[in-house]
N, C-alpha and C positions, 0 to 999 in steps of 0.2 A: 579527446574532444574533436570532434570531427571538424572539417575546415566551415562547413555550413554552420554550426554553433559557434565558430569563432568569428565568423563576421558578423554574427550578431551581437556577440559579448567578447570583445577582445581584451587579453590580459593586460593588467598594468604594472606587472612584475619584471618589466625590462632590465631597468637598473638594478635589481636585486638580483637578478640571476647573471649578470656581468660580473658584480661582484663574486658571487659563489663560482664562476668561472675563472677566477683570477687572472683577467685578460686587460692590462695596461694598455687599453687601445689608445691613448692620447701620450705618445711619447713625445717629450721636450723638444725643440728643435735643435737645442745645442746638443745633445746626445745623438741627433739623427745625422747632423753635421760631421760629427769626429768618427763617427762608427765606420764609413766606409768611401768618402769624398778621398779623390786621389791625385788630382793635379796640383805639385807643388811649383811655382814660378820663381826665377829669380828677379831681382827688381832691373827693369829695361834701362839701357843706356838713354842718354837724351837723344829724342827724336828716332829712337830705334823701332823698325817695324817688325812684323812678326817674322818675316824670312830672315832679315838679317840677325834676330835673338836667336833663330834656329840656327844658321849658320856658326854664330858664335859660341853656342852652347854644345853642338853635336858636330861642326865640321862640316856638314852637308844637309841638304833637305832631307826633312824627315817625315812623311806623311802621317803618321801615328800622332807625332808631337802637335804637327799643324792642326790636325782635330781636336787634339786637347787642348790647344789654346783656345781655338773657337766655340769649344764647349766650355771652358773656363769662364770665359766673359761673359755666359748666361748667370742669371739669376740662379740661385738652388733648385732643383727640383730631384726627385730621386729616381726619374727615367735617364738623367743624364748619370747619376751614379750607377747605375747597372752597368754603363760602359765604359765605366772608369774615366770620364770625360769632364768630370765636375770639378771645380777647385776645393781645394780642400779646406779654405778659408777666404775671408775676405780680402784680405792683403793679396792674394794671390788671383782673386777676381778682378782686381785692381788693377793689377799687371797685366793681366791678359785684355783687359777693356783698352788700357793705354797703348798696348802693342798692336790691337785692332784699329785705334783709332789713328796711329801713325802710318796704317798701311795704304797703299794706293789702291783704289777701285779694280783700275786693269789689272793690277796683280792679284788680286782677288777672283777675279773671273778668271784669270790665265791658269790659277791653280786651283784646280777645283776639289774638294773634298772627296767625291765619289761621280764617277761616271757612268752613265748608262744612256740607252735611247731617250729617256724621258728627260734627260738635262739637254740632250741634242735638240731635242723639241723646244725646250724652254729657250735655248739659245737661239735658236733658229726665229723664235716669236718676239724676241727683245730686239728693239731697234738700237742701232750704233749712235753714241752722240760724241763726236769727235771734242765738244767744248769741255766735255768732263773727265777727259783721258788723264789730266794731271792731279785729279782732286784724292783729296787723302777721305778716309771714311770719316774723320773727325769735320772735315770742311763740308761732306755733305749731311752730316749731323747740323753743323751750323746752319747750312744754307735751309735745311728741312724746318729748321724750329724758327728762321728769321723771316723766310719768305712767304706771300700769300697763296692761297689757292692756285690761282693761274700759273704762278711762277712754277710751282712743284707739279704741277699736272705737264708741265711740260719736258720734263724730264722723267717723268714715271715710266713711259713706255720705252726707256734706255735702262732702268735699273732693272737687272737679272735678280732670279728670285733669290740667289745666295746673297747679293750685297742687299738687299731689302734685309732679309734675316739676320745680318749683320748690323745694319743700321738700329733695329730695334734693342740688340744687346747693349748698344750703348747708352742708351735713355733708362731715366729712371721712371717709375709709373708716372709721374707728374707731367714730364715731357712726352711721353706716349699720349697722355690725354690731350695736352696742347697741342700736338701734332693731329690727331686723331680728329679735333675739333675744328681743323682747318679743309680737312679733304673729304668730299662726299660724291657718292657716284651712284645717283638715282637711276631706277629702272625706268626705261623708256615709257613716255606717257603717263607719268606716275610720280606722287611724291614719295614713295617709298625709297628710303636711302638717303633722301635731303637733309640737308641739316634743319634742326626742332623737330624731325618726326622720328616716331618710335612705332615700327609696324609688328604685328603676330602672325606668327605661322600658328594656326589651330591643330593641334595634335590629338584627335579624338580617337585615342588607342583604346582596342577591345580586347581582353584575354581570349575572346573566343571568335574573333572578327565577326563579331554581330552588329549587323547593320543599323540597327537600330539603337545601340550602343553608341555607333560613331555618328548616326544623324543628331541623335539630341544634344551630344557635346559640343556639334556646330550651334545648334539652337540658343544652347547655354552661353557660348561664347559671344554670341552676337547680341543676347539679353544683356551683356555688360560692356556693349560697343568694343569688342576685341575681334579681331580675324581679318587682316586685311591682306595679307601677303600669300598665303597658300593654307588651302585646307589639306594636309598632309597627315595620312594614318600611316602608321607602322604595321605591316600585318603579321600576323603568328603565322599564317600559312603562305606558301610562295607560288601555291599552284595558281595557273592562270584563271581559270574558272571563278575561283574565291578572289583573287584580285579583280576581276573584272566585276563582280558583284559589287565591291566598295567602291571601285571608281564609277560605278552606274549611279551608286547613291549618291555620292560628292556630288557627282555633275548635274543630277537632277535637283538637289537644292539649289545650285548655281544658278541655273537655266530657269528654275521657276521663279526667281526673283531677278533675272535678266542681268545676271552678273557676270556672265561669260565672258565678257572684255574687261572687266573689276579686277578678278582674281582667278586664278587657276585651282584644279583639285589635283593630287597627288596619291599614289599607292605606292610608299618607298620599299618597294620590291626590287629585286636586280633589274637592271635597265633591259636585260636579254625578255623578261618576263612582259615589262610595260612594252616593250616593241610587240611582242606575240599578242597582249590584249588590245593594242591598236590596231592590229589585222583583225584581231574578232570584233571590235566595236571600235570602228574608227570616228575618230573625233573626241574621245570621251576620257582621254589618259592626261589631259593638261600639262602641265611642266613633267618633265622627265629627268627621274631623279637617279643618281647613284653615288656611293660613297666611292670615294678616291684617296690614292696614296701617293707618296712622295719619290716611289723608284718603281721601276719596273716589277722587280721580282715581289714587292709588296702588293702593287696591283692585281698579279696573278693569284693571289692569296682570295680575292675578290672575283676572280676569274674575267679579268679584264686584261685585253691589251691594248697598247695606244692605237693599233689600228682599227680596233671594233670600236673604242670611244670616238677617232674621229670620223669613222662609218656613221655612228648615229648622229654625232653633232651636224653632218652634211644632209639629216634628214630633217631637221629640227627648223624650218622655213617658216614656222608661223608666230603668233606673237608669243608663245611661251617656249623658250630654249630648254634649258638644263638648271636643275638645281642640285648642287652638290653638298656633300655632307664630308667634315676633313674632323680632325682632332690631334692635338700633341700625344704621342706616346703610342698608338695605334699601329704604325710602321715596326715599333720596338717591338710590342707584347706580341706580335704576330710572326716575330724571330726575323725580321727584317731591318734591323738597326743599322746594320751595314758600318758602324764605327763613328758615325757623326751624329750630332746632337738633333732633338727634338726640334727646336725652332728652325733650323733649316730644312729637316724633312717637312714640316709644315708650310714652309713659305712655298717648296718645289710644288706642293698640293695646288696650292694657290695659279702659281707659274702654269701648271697642267691645265686648271680651269680657264686662265687668260688665253690659252693657246685654242681652246675648244672653242672660245668665245667669238675667237678671230676667224676660225674656221667658220661658225655660222653667219659672222657679218660678211665675209667673203662671198659666199654661197647667197645671201638676199642682197647684197651690194649696200647693207645700209646697217645702222646700228641701232636696230628697234627691237629685239629679242630680249624677253627676262632669262638673263643668267644671273644668276645668285649662289651664294656658298652661306652655309649654316655652321658655324665651329661648334661643334659638340665638347666643350673644353675639359668636364670633369667626368665623362661618362666611363673612362676604362677603371679607373681606381686609384689606390694608392702605390702600385708600383710604377705610377707616372709621376702623381704629387700628391699628398695627403692633406695639405692644409688650406684653409681659407685663405690666406694670403697668397699661396702659389695660386689658387683659383685666379685670383682678380688678376695676378701677374699674366697667366696664360691669356686671360681672355682681352687684357689691354694690349699684348704683344700681338696677339691673332688679329684683332681689330684693325690695327694699324697696317700690318702685312697686308692684308687682305685689300683695305684700301688703294695702298699703293700700288698694287696690281691691277687697279681700274676697275676692281670688282665689288658690287652690292653685298655686303657682307652681314649675315645677324650672327647672334650667339644661343646657344642652349647653355647658359649659367646653370650649371648642373653639377650633381655629386653623385656617386654611388653611396650605397648605405654603410661601407667597408672602409671609407673615406674618415677623416675625422672632421667632417662638416655636418652640423647638424641642421634644423629646419630655421633658427633664428640666424645662423651663420650666413645662410643663402642670403635673408634679405638684407645682412651687413656686405654680402658681396653685391648684390645688385647696386646698392647705393653707391659703391666704391667706381665700380665699372660704370654707371649711365653717364657720366659727363663726357666720357668718349663718345657719345652719339653713335652707335651702331646699329645698323637699319631695322633690327626686330630680334625679339625673343621668341621664345617658346610658350604656348599657352595653353593650358589646361583647368580643367576646375578646381583641383586642389594642386599642390606641389609633388603629389605622389603620381606618377604614373600608374596606372592601374595593370599595364601588360608589360612593359620594360622594368618594371622596378627600381627606377631611381627617382632623384629628386632634381625638380626643374621649377620653372615659375608658373604660378596660378592667375587666372583671369585678375584677381583681387591684385595680384604685384603689377599688371599693367595700369589697372585702376590707379594705383599709388604713384607709379613713375610719371603717369600724364598730371596727376595734380602736383607732385612736387618738384617735377624738373619741366614742366608747361610743353611738354613734348605732344604731337598732335598724329593723330592717324590719316592715313590717305585720305586725301581729300572726297574721292568720289565714293569711299566706302564710309566716311562719315556723313555725307549726304544721305546714303542709304540707312545709316543707323538712325537718321532722323524720321526717314520716311516708314522705318519700324516702330516709332516713336518710344524708344528706349532712352534717346537723347532729345531735348526740347530744341527749338529755334536758337537758343542762348549758350547751345553746349553742355546745359546741366542734365543730370538724371532725371527721369520723369518717373511715374509712380509704376510702370512697367519695366524699369532697370533690374536687371537681377530677376527677371522672371522667365525662364525658358519656356513654359507653357504658353505665353502672350507671342513669341517668337513662331513656335510651332502654329498657334493658330493663325499667324498672318501667312505662315507656309500653307496651312490647308486653304485659306481663301485665295492665297495666289494660284493654287492647282483647280479653283472653282468650285471646292467644297462648299456645298448649300447648308449643312448642318448649323446650328445656333453656336452662339458663342459658349453657353453653357454645356450643350453635347461635346463639343470639342475640348472643352478645357477639362470635362471629365476623362475624356480618352486620354489626354495627356498627363493627369495625375496616376491613371493605370501604368501607362509608359515608365514614367520614373520611378514608379515600384519596382516593376520587373526589372530596371537596368540597374537600380541600387541594389536588389536582391542578388545580381549577378557581381557584385563587388566592385560596380563604376558608380564612383561617387559623379552625383550632380549639384554643382553650386547653387544655391537659392537665395536670395536676398543680401544680408550683409550684417556685418557686426555695428559698433559702435559707430565707426565712420564707413563711407562708402566701399572704402578700400580694406576693409576686414574682412577676414573670412566670416561666415555664420558661426556662431560658437560652438554649435554640436558638431558641426562638419569640421571646425579646428580640434576640437578634442579626439574626432576619431580618426585623423591625420596621425595626430601626435600619437596615438595607440599603436598604429600602423607601425609609426617609425620605432616605437619600443619592441614591438614584436620582431621586428627584422634585424634590430641588435640581438636579442637572444637567439634568433635563428641562426645569426652569423655565427657566433660562437659555440652553437651546441654541437656536441661530438657525437659519432655514432658509437654505438654500444655494444656490448658483445651479443646478451641476448636478441637485438634485432638483426645481425650479422646470422646468427644462428637459425634466424625462421626463415632466412631466404633457403629455397632448395638448393642443396649440393651446392654451399659456396664455398669458396677459397679466399681466403682475405690475403691483398697485398697491400704493401704501401708505396708511398712515393718517398721522395728525399727530401719532403718538409719535416723540419724538427716535430714541429707540432702545429696546433692551429692557426698560431702568431704569424708561424714562419709561412705557412701555406696562403693567410689572407695578404700579406703584404709583399711577398716573393712569390709570386704566382709561376715563376718557372720550376720551381723545386717543385710543385704539384704535377709536372709535365713528365717528370723522370721516374721510373721505378727505382727501388732502392736495389743494391744488388743481391738480395736474399730473395727480393720477390722476383728478380728477373730469374731465378733458379725456380721458382714455383711455376712461373707459367710456362718455362720450358720443359718441366716434368709433366704439365697439362699436355703440352704437345707429343711427349714421348709416348705419354698413355693411349695417345690415339694408334699408334703403330703404324703410321703412313696414311691411316684412313682420316683425311682432314674433313671434318664436317663443313656445311657451308655457311652455317653461323654461329658466331660466338657471342655469348651474350655478357655485358660487362655493367657493374653496376659501383657508380663513384658517389661519395657522398657530396661534392661539389659546395657550393656557398650557402647550402640549406638542406642539412641531410633531414631536418622535420618535413621536407617534401617528400621524402621517401618514408619515413617513418609514420606520418599520420595515417590513421584508419581510414582505409578505401583508396588508398594511395598506389604503393609499389606493386606490394603482393598481388592483388587483383589484376592489376596491370600485366605484371611478369607471368602469372596463370595463364591469363587470355591469349598474351602474346604468343606464348610457348604453344600452346595449344593450336593456334590460328597459324602459325608457321610450319606444324608438322604437318596440319591439315592440305597445306598448300606445297606439300612435297619436299620442304627442305629438312634436311640434317642439323641438327645442333649439337653444339658441345655440351657434354653431361654435366659439366661442370659450371658453376654461374661465379665469374671473378669478381668481389667485391674489393674497391679500392678505397680506402681511406684516404682522406686530403688528397683526391683527385681531380685534376683539370680535364678538360675535354681531350687534351693530346695525351693524356693517358691511355685512352682508349685504342690510341692510333698507335701508342707503343706497343700493347696487347695485341695488335692485330700484325705487325711486323714479325714479333716474336713468334705468332702462333702460326702466319700462313706465309711467312717470306720464304724464297725459293726461287734459286737461280734461274731453273729452268722455265720457261714460259707454257704453262699449261691452258688448257681451251675454256677454262671455267674459272670464275671468279670465286672470292670467299668474303664473307659478311662480317662486319661488326656492328653490333647492335648495342650502343654506347645510353644506358640509362643514368641521369647526372640530375642533380636538385640545383634548380637556377638561382639567380643571386635573388634575395629576400626584399620583400618591398609592399608588394600588393597585397598580402593579406591571406592572398591564395595557396602559398606554400605551392607553387608549381614546379615540375620537374619535368626535363626534356629528354628525347630519344635522339639521339646522333646517328645516324645510318649512313654507312660506309660501304661499299662494295667494291673491289678491287683483284685484279689478278695476283697471283704468288710472286710473279717477277717484278710487280711493283712494291707491292707488301714488302718486297725483300732489300727495296732502297730507301736507306734510313732518311725519315723528314721529307718523302716525296708525298705520301698520303697525308692530306691536311684539309682544312675546312672547303678548299675549292671543290673538293670532287665529292662532299658528304653534304646530305640531307639532313634536316631537323625537322622534328616535331615539338612543338614547344607549348608552353601553357597548360601542363597536363595535370589536373587536380581533381577532386570531386565538385568545386566551385567553377570551372573553367571548362575548358577541354577534356570531357570526362576519359578516365582509361577504356571506357568502352570504344568511344568513337575515335581515341588515341591508337587502339589498338589496329583499325580497319583502316586509319591514312597510314600507319607503319606499315603494315603489311601490303597494301598498295604500293607505295614507295619503294619498297624491299623488291617487289616485283619488277617495277622500273628499271631498278639499278642492276639487278641480274641479266635483264633481257638487254639493257644496253651493253653488259659486259659480253654477252654470246653474241651480238652484232658487230662488235669489235673485233673478234678472233675469226669470223666469218672470211674465207677468200675472195678478195676483190673482183 
């Protein structure tokens, strides 16, 4: 079946195929806890703190044990298990919290778990408060829970990121909610982030960066009176021209309705690209975005330096400053865990943003720029945490830590398809987290993102949250929604509620379109038909309640969810491998599919026998290294490769086009089973690594199945070019020097177009390598 047929008629066989695959994806929590948790602690003496405990049990300070105690104080998450710093049971966790509660704040700040330039920046941006020097962490907890907001805000600037992280470790979920309900940091001249308000970042993603898809999702959101924080698109392509086109589309919608001082647009490409687009089209980029990490090394994975970010901060002197995204476990999964736990990593990200905010304020001489952070809590997967309970805990921890840093913090209460969190579980999580009153949530037509292939919050969730918790939308946007006539003067839905074509009609009238209502409405129906044909859902109307998804769309969303589960557990088969021209099959260290899904690191390392296979390919070259080696991996969805019209035409056309452009290719195509992106880098190290520095680069084109969920069965091509001396250094080649062409399928970015993009980018990468070796 082609993907086009699938999008018309999705199979309901998800559960049955899972059973046939024999995959127990819902592992009992007791089994998880016993399997790999590692920290066992003795009962502390009366009023004993961490440092006295280490002295008593070890005889001298031990950094590894210090990190273990701090990690053991966390609620259980798989990510801490990976570093062997999670408590083996509740008793050891309680002991760790007792020791932490007895520890002086000053001592925690003096004995850092990990020091780098980012920590120095955080320390320099944290104010000194001598009145707190004698406080223990337990006393800080008692103060935070007993005092009103104004008293807490007096000490917030003096709380280091590590102390804030340690504070949330001492609190249960109810206490985190209690504290979060007291602290609010609204964005200047708005109600976003205020008590009793719940905003929305509209996330109008398109699998092809189609501006029509993107614009109509904005109209769709506004028809439900949703979308008051930012119109923020995740781009497929990071080419400046493509990003600029999306920025212009979003900016045109905002300015047509005279909303440029009410909310910004944003394309979530790398900040370097946004800066370039701003030079191309001054004034259209809105708020600037960047994912940030908790250490210098982890930020390098994003191609960031502290100096670069501080320089960009100094340029943000308008109303809209910075929009950051973070998430527990991102540092760990990028290979930068550095031995300390995810909660402290996450808190340091907020400390980083607090320092950037201070830089912007210093430049402007006042605190009136929009600087906020979105915690993408469940985007990574089960290697960080698996369950709905852990997702709730993470959201509550991060909301409190963001607020204590003085930041406006929103949440992406989300999950990947390989976590043990289903569509109904997400509703449960939202209800558990919402009492904490974060500033905003994501907003899409359904819970399923058509480009990123993960589950998040739909427009309908926002409607329900407003009804259930009484939360409001930013006042300025609420008045706009009244002007749109989707909400009446009493705040109730009108006949136009949930009708994106009505919003489109109002948009056209704002642009002085003189056509009749019937003509514009007819055009709107045609637009929606095209968009839905692309696999991008548009919500219209509602179910029994105004917060219920329309039944047909709800059914479609569940079909996509079932298809994703089937895709995730489908394994590559021998006939397909044999259909790949000149294929050589190699394996990673994943024992099986389940090990691959739940322990991603195993899919980044080749097995010993496979290393020999790759070395044999290199030996067959007899010193005549080709320019490019093609690697194919199943990834998280091998069906993305096996579907008709996907891998084979892409591979055939790409090979032909690269050769026509003068590149020599390896004669064998390496096929990796249970392979992650970094498995391609390992192949490059083995094939191209040489000590001597040569004047030309060598490249890897790594074709890999993307995470499922959108229904498109997309695959990506990761493109990397480096000199032999760079390939020779293990682990140096990584995502930061790679480019990616993503969303490739017969229903999104077609293989034909993807081939053109891939060759163009490879030309640029090889050109950059030649420039690097030219004499100064």
